[in-house]
Each structure stands twice: as structure tokens, then as C-alpha cells.
Z-matrix of the N, CA and C atoms (Angstrom, degrees):
N
C 1 1.447
C 2 1.550 1 109.84
N 3 1.300 2 118.52 1 -35.92
C 4 1.459 3 120.43 2 179.01
C 5 1.522 4 109.68 3 -63.18
N 6 1.341 5 116.43 4 -34.11
C 7 1.451 6 120.29 5 179.39
C 8 1.514 7 111.08 6 -60.89
N 9 1.312 8 117.58 7 -45.30
C 10 1.463 9 122.71 8 179.58
C 11 1.519 10 110.63 9 -59.95
N 12 1.311 11 117.48 10 -40.67
C 13 1.467 12 121.05 11 178.31
C 14 1.506 13 111.76 12 -63.14
N 15 1.325 14 116.36 13 -38.14
C 16 1.460 15 119.60 14 179.29
C 17 1.524 16 110.02 15 -67.69
N 18 1.335 17 116.57 16 -40.62
C 19 1.454 18 119.17 17 178.05
C 20 1.515 19 111.23 18 -62.21
N 21 1.320 20 115.19 19 -41.97
C 22 1.457 21 118.83 20 -178.83
C 23 1.536 22 109.57 21 -64.54
N 24 1.310 23 117.81 22 -39.88
C 25 1.461 24 120.27 23 178.00
C 26 1.515 25 110.22 24 -61.53
N 27 1.306 26 117.37 25 -42.91
C 28 1.474 27 121.32 26 178.71
C 29 1.507 28 110.81 27 -60.94
N 30 1.308 29 118.08 28 -39.36
C 31 1.444 30 121.50 29 178.30
C 32 1.511 31 111.53 30 -65.22
N 33 1.314 32 116.64 31 -36.89
C 34 1.470 33 119.45 32 178.95
C 35 1.526 34 110.32 33 -68.56
N 36 1.304 35 117.35 34 -34.97
C 37 1.461 36 119.87 35 179.55
C 38 1.530 37 109.73 36 -66.27
N 39 1.315 38 117.35 37 -37.80
C 40 1.466 39 121.06 38 178.86
C 41 1.537 40 110.36 39 -64.43
N 42 1.308 41 118.43 40 -38.10
C 43 1.439 42 121.86 41 -179.43
C 44 1.538 43 111.08 42 -67.25
N 45 1.322 44 117.57 43 -27.23
C 46 1.436 45 121.68 44 -179.52
C 47 1.524 46 112.07 45 -96.58
N 48 1.341 47 115.08 46 29.87
C 49 1.462 48 120.37 47 -177.25
C 50 1.534 49 110.50 48 -61.66
N 51 1.294 50 115.51 49 138.39
C 52 1.468 51 121.30 50 -179.57
C 53 1.547 52 108.90 51 -72.51
N 54 1.353 53 116.43 52 144.84
C 55 1.459 54 118.41 53 176.91
C 56 1.540 55 110.06 54 -65.00
N 57 1.316 56 114.96 55 150.09
C 58 1.452 57 120.20 56 179.21
C 59 1.540 58 110.13 57 -73.45
N 60 1.322 59 117.45 58 160.15
C 61 1.470 60 118.49 59 176.33
C 62 1.528 61 113.30 60 -56.19
N 63 1.333 62 116.63 61 -36.94
C 64 1.475 63 119.64 62 178.44
C 65 1.521 64 110.14 63 -63.99
N 66 1.348 65 117.94 64 -41.03
C 67 1.450 66 120.76 65 177.85
C 68 1.517 67 111.34 66 -64.20
N 69 1.325 68 116.66 67 -40.99
C 70 1.482 69 120.20 68 178.52
C 71 1.518 70 110.90 69 -64.09
N 72 1.325 71 116.60 70 -41.72
C 73 1.475 72 120.11 71 178.14
C 74 1.523 73 110.39 72 -65.63
N 75 1.334 74 116.75 73 -37.27
C 76 1.459 75 120.46 74 177.04
C 77 1.520 76 111.83 75 -62.14
N 78 1.330 77 115.84 76 -40.10
C 79 1.481 78 120.43 77 177.28
C 80 1.532 79 110.05 78 -64.62
N 81 1.334 80 115.81 79 -42.82
C 82 1.469 81 119.85 80 177.88
C 83 1.541 82 110.86 81 -60.79
N 84 1.327 83 116.15 82 -42.63
C 85 1.449 84 119.89 83 179.42
C 86 1.532 85 111.66 84 -64.08
N 87 1.321 86 116.59 85 -40.82
C 88 1.470 87 120.20 86 177.76
C 89 1.520 88 110.41 87 -61.43
N 90 1.318 89 117.04 88 -42.91
C 91 1.479 90 121.06 89 -179.93
C 92 1.526 91 110.97 90 -65.56
N 93 1.336 92 116.63 91 -42.66
C 94 1.469 93 121.49 92 178.17
C 95 1.529 94 109.80 93 -59.11
N 96 1.340 95 116.64 94 -47.57
C 97 1.456 96 120.62 95 -178.59
C 98 1.532 97 112.28 96 -65.15
N 99 1.360 98 116.45 97 -35.18
C 100 1.465 99 119.66 98 177.52
C 101 1.536 100 110.75 99 -63.91
N 102 1.330 101 116.11 100 -44.28
C 103 1.481 102 119.65 101 179.05
C 104 1.518 103 109.69 102 -66.03
N 105 1.334 104 117.41 103 -40.40
C 106 1.459 105 121.13 104 177.93
C 107 1.530 106 110.10 105 -58.44
N 108 1.331 107 117.06 106 -47.14
C 109 1.458 108 120.47 107 178.87
C 110 1.540 109 111.91 108 -62.71
N 111 1.318 110 115.89 109 -41.32
C 112 1.461 111 119.20 110 178.73
C 113 1.528 112 110.57 111 -60.35
N 114 1.317 113 116.52 112 -44.41
C 115 1.465 114 121.47 113 179.45
C 116 1.519 115 110.40 114 -62.36
N 117 1.337 116 115.86 115 -44.94
C 118 1.475 117 119.39 116 -177.22
C 119 1.545 118 110.93 117 -62.98
N 120 1.347 119 115.69 118 -37.80
C 121 1.460 120 119.12 119 -178.06
C 122 1.530 121 113.41 120 -80.37
N 123 1.340 122 116.02 121 -41.74
C 124 1.455 123 119.61 122 -172.25
C 125 1.535 124 114.12 123 -95.75
N 126 1.319 125 116.67 124 -26.71
C 127 1.454 126 121.20 125 -177.88
C 128 1.522 127 111.38 126 -137.90
N 129 1.347 128 116.45 127 62.02
C 130 1.468 129 118.81 128 -175.52
C 131 1.534 130 113.73 129 -60.32
N 132 1.327 131 116.73 130 -18.38
C 133 1.476 132 119.53 131 178.53
C 134 1.516 133 112.70 132 -76.62
N 135 1.295 134 118.94 133 -11.38
C 136 1.470 135 121.99 134 -179.48
C 137 1.520 136 109.58 135 -83.89
N 138 1.303 137 116.11 136 60.81
C 139 1.467 138 120.73 137 -173.37
C 140 1.541 139 112.93 138 -61.50
N 141 1.329 140 116.01 139 -37.96
C 142 1.470 141 119.46 140 -178.72
C 143 1.522 142 111.00 141 -66.56
N 144 1.350 143 116.72 142 -43.62
C 145 1.460 144 121.55 143 177.96
C 146 1.528 145 110.71 144 -63.35
N 147 1.325 146 116.29 145 -42.59
C 148 1.468 147 121.21 146 -179.82
C 149 1.544 148 108.50 147 -63.70
N 150 1.329 149 117.00 148 -42.92
C 151 1.453 150 121.24 149 179.00
C 152 1.534 151 110.58 150 -60.99
N 153 1.322 152 116.72 151 -43.32
C 154 1.463 153 121.01 152 -179.93
C 155 1.535 154 110.59 153 -64.80
N 156 1.312 155 117.81 154 -41.33
C 157 1.464 156 121.33 155 176.44
C 158 1.523 157 111.78 156 -61.37
N 159 1.310 158 115.02 157 -43.32
C 160 1.491 159 119.50 158 179.82
C 161 1.515 160 110.31 159 -63.60
N 162 1.342 161 116.44 160 -44.10
C 163 1.470 162 120.30 161 179.69
C 164 1.524 163 111.03 162 -64.59
N 165 1.342 164 116.83 163 -41.04
C 166 1.483 165 119.96 164 178.72
C 167 1.527 166 109.92 165 -63.35
N 168 1.326 167 116.91 166 -44.27
C 169 1.451 168 120.26 167 178.23
C 170 1.521 169 112.59 168 -60.93
N 171 1.333 170 115.24 169 -43.06
C 172 1.474 171 119.48 170 178.96
C 173 1.524 172 111.27 171 -62.44
N 174 1.326 173 116.11 172 -40.20
C 175 1.467 174 120.78 173 179.87
C 176 1.540 175 110.49 174 -64.66
N 177 1.321 176 116.43 175 -45.74
C 178 1.486 177 120.56 176 178.48
C 179 1.516 178 109.78 177 -61.86
N 180 1.331 179 117.66 178 -40.83
C 181 1.467 180 121.00 179 179.12
C 182 1.528 181 109.50 180 -61.68
N 183 1.335 182 118.60 181 -42.57
C 184 1.455 183 121.13 182 179.46
C 185 1.533 184 110.57 183 -62.08
N 186 1.322 185 117.01 184 -40.43
C 187 1.458 186 121.38 185 179.32
C 188 1.527 187 109.71 186 -64.16
N 189 1.338 188 117.64 187 -43.38
C 190 1.450 189 121.68 188 178.08
C 191 1.507 190 110.33 189 -59.30
N 192 1.326 191 117.17 190 -46.22
C 193 1.457 192 121.58 191 179.70
C 194 1.543 193 110.83 192 -59.32
N 195 1.317 194 116.73 193 -44.24
C 196 1.483 195 121.58 194 178.76
C 197 1.525 196 110.85 195 -62.21
N 198 1.325 197 116.11 196 -42.89
C 199 1.464 198 120.93 197 -178.47
C 200 1.516 199 109.99 198 -65.22
N 201 1.339 200 117.28 199 -42.16
C 202 1.459 201 119.95 200 -179.40
C 203 1.528 202 111.19 201 -67.63
N 204 1.323 203 117.66 202 -39.59
C 205 1.448 204 120.50 203 178.01
C 206 1.522 205 110.24 204 -63.43
N 207 1.323 206 116.48 205 -40.38
C 208 1.468 207 121.57 206 179.46
C 209 1.540 208 109.46 207 -63.36
N 210 1.326 209 117.74 208 -42.33
C 211 1.467 210 121.46 209 177.94
C 212 1.507 211 111.74 210 -63.25
N 213 1.317 212 116.32 211 -40.71
C 214 1.472 213 119.90 212 179.95
C 215 1.526 214 110.32 213 -64.81
N 216 1.314 215 117.16 214 -41.04
C 217 1.450 216 120.66 215 -179.07
C 218 1.515 217 111.57 216 -66.39
N 219 1.352 218 116.72 217 -35.71
C 220 1.448 219 121.55 218 -179.24
C 221 1.531 220 110.74 219 -70.50
N 222 1.349 221 116.91 220 -31.89
C 223 1.458 222 119.18 221 -176.70
C 224 1.531 223 112.13 222 -84.53
N 225 1.335 224 117.44 223 -4.28
C 226 1.469 225 119.12 224 -178.80
C 227 1.524 226 110.56 225 -91.35
């Protein structure tokens, strides 16, 4: 019976798996783009802030691409 409890615990740990760095960066990119869109729609005069959001989003996207390419190379 103790064995079954250990297996169940292991299963729970798998369900609580931490997001991968690529997933976290994807979430950050989504949030950056949401704020960028909000600025563009609600405060179109904030050109500097919009530009900074766009640049931040582009940078995060480049990092995601690099991370995905690295993962693909490692799995080959």
C-alpha cells in the first residue's frame, strides 16, 4: 500500500511541472504585445512608449527563436 502512495505522489509532482523557459518567454512576449496594443489604441500619442514596447517584444521574440533552435539542435 505504501508503494501505491508513492506512485500517486510522483504523479502529482508531474502534474505540477514547472513551465519551460520558452513557455515563460512566450508568456512575457504575449504580455508585452498586449500592453503595446493597449498603448496604440488608447494612447497613440505615446510614440516613445509604443516604440519601447515594440523593441522589447522583438527582443523577446529573438530570444525565443534562439532557444527553440538550440533545443532542436540538442534533440538531433
